[in-house]
C-alpha positions, 0 to 999 in steps of 0.5 A: 255688566262688564269692566275695562272694555273700551267703547262698550257699556260697563253696565246694561239692563234689559227688561224682558217679557216672555223673552222679548226685550221691553226696556233697555238702559246702559251706562253710555246712554244713561236713560231707560228706554222702551224697546216695544211700541206698546211699552211706550203707550202702556206706561206714563213718562214718569215710569221711564224717569223712575226706572232711569234713576233705579238703573243709575243706582244699580250701576253705582252699586255694581261699580262699587261691588267691582271695586270690592271684588 
């Protein structure tokens, strides 16, 4: 996560399996996306919606914590 860097996401999540990225979310695209073709086929579309909502919540928590800090 970052704060105050122009044109760079304030918040990023990356899901990893064995060191390889399988999913990605950032505060600019605001959507959880697959990073491996097999991940697109391994889960249902609702998986991406649920994880997008989780990441949005995590982003809001991060921003609130930065304000506290």
